[in-house]
C-alpha positions as CSV (number, residue, x, y, z in Angstrom):
1,M,23.1,13.6,14.7
2,K,20.9,15.5,12.2
3,A,22.1,13.3,9.3
4,V,21.2,10.2,11.2
5,V,17.7,11.5,12.0
6,E,17.2,12.5,8.3
7,L,18.4,9.1,7.1
8,R,16.0,7.4,9.5
9,I,13.1,9.5,8.3
10,E,14.1,8.9,4.7
11,T,14.3,5.1,5.3
12,E,10.9,5.1,6.9
13,V,9.4,7.0,4.0
14,N,11.0,4.7,1.5
15,N,9.8,1.6,3.4
16,E,6.3,3.0,3.5
17,M,6.4,3.7,-0.2
18,A,7.7,0.1,-0.9
19,E,4.9,-1.3,1.2
20,T,2.3,0.7,-0.7
21,K,3.7,-0.4,-4.0
22,S,3.6,-4.0,-2.8
23,L,0.0,-3.6,-1.7
24,I,-1.0,-2.1,-5.0
25,Y,0.7,-5.1,-6.7
26,Q,-1.2,-7.5,-4.4
27,I,-4.5,-5.8,-5.2
28,L,-3.9,-5.8,-8.9
29,K,-3.0,-9.5,-8.9
30,V,-6.3,-10.3,-7.2
31,I,-8.2,-8.2,-9.8
32,E,-6.2,-9.9,-12.5
33,S,-7.4,-13.3,-11.2
34,G,-11.0,-12.1,-11.6
35,K,-11.7,-11.8,-7.9
36,E,-12.7,-8.8,-5.8
37,P,-9.9,-7.6,-3.5
38,K,-11.0,-7.8,0.2
39,L,-9.2,-6.2,3.1
40,A,-9.6,-9.3,5.2
41,D,-7.5,-11.3,2.6
42,L,-4.6,-8.9,2.9
43,E,-2.6,-9.7,6.0
44,G,-1.4,-6.7,8.1
45,V,-3.1,-4.1,6.0
46,T,-5.1,-1.3,7.7
47,L,-8.3,0.1,6.3
48,E,-6.6,3.4,5.6
49,G,-3.8,1.7,3.8
50,F,-6.2,-0.3,1.7
51,H,-8.2,2.7,0.8
52,S,-5.0,4.7,0.0
53,A,-3.8,2.0,-2.3
54,L,-7.2,1.8,-4.1
55,E,-7.1,5.6,-4.5
56,Q,-3.7,5.4,-6.1
57,I,-4.9,2.6,-8.4
58,M,-7.8,4.8,-9.5
59,E,-5.7,7.9,-9.9
60,N,-3.2,6.1,-12.0
61,K,-5.9,4.3,-14.0
62,L,-4.5,0.8,-13.2
63,A,-8.0,-0.7,-12.9
64,T,-11.6,0.2,-13.7
65,H,-14.8,0.1,-11.7
66,I,-13.4,1.2,-8.3
67,S,-15.4,3.8,-6.5
68,F,-16.0,5.1,-2.9
69,T,-19.1,6.2,-1.1
70,Q,-19.3,8.2,2.1
71,S,-22.1,8.0,4.7
72,G,-22.6,9.5,8.1
73,K,-21.7,12.9,9.4
74,S,-18.3,14.3,10.0
75,K,-19.3,16.6,12.8
76,G,-18.9,15.7,16.4
77,K,-18.0,12.2,17.4
78,V,-19.7,10.5,14.4
79,K,-17.1,10.0,11.6
80,K,-18.0,9.5,8.0
81,Q,-18.0,5.9,6.9
82,V,-16.1,5.4,3.6
83,T,-16.9,2.3,1.6
84,A,-14.9,1.0,-1.3
85,H,-16.7,-0.6,-4.2
86,L,-14.7,-3.0,-6.3
87,E,-17.3,-5.3,-7.8
88,G,-16.5,-6.0,-11.5
89,S,-13.2,-4.2,-11.4
90,T,-10.8,-5.1,-14.2
91,L,-7.2,-4.3,-15.0
92,T,-6.4,-1.6,-17.6
93,A,-3.4,-1.9,-19.9
94,Q,-1.6,0.3,-17.4
95,G,-2.5,-2.1,-14.6
96,S,-1.2,-5.1,-16.6
97,N,2.0,-3.2,-17.4
98,Y,2.4,-2.3,-13.7
99,I,2.2,-6.0,-12.7
100,H,4.7,-6.9,-15.5
101,M,7.2,-4.2,-14.3
102,Q,6.9,-5.3,-10.7
103,E,7.5,-8.9,-11.6
104,S,10.4,-8.1,-13.9
105,R,12.1,-6.3,-11.0
106,E,12.0,-9.3,-8.8
107,Y,14.4,-11.2,-11.0
């Protein structure tokens, strides 16, 4: 029973990681086309998932000109608003390589 539960958890984590990688790929492809990625254009993606993918893109230096701002208070019932800024974002060499690697795995 324990092995089944561990396998199920591992499968869920692997699926979540695959979805994040796919989202990163989708965002990078939009940037590559010269457009600004928008959450509304990505079907089935949550705001948190979108921001998480953008943070990973920033941390891995896959694209430039991505930033976040926070506004509001985090105390009480008012949550901080986090806004992603992507205007003028461009791929780096690492970002182009990431796209190439993902596309080569599909075949």
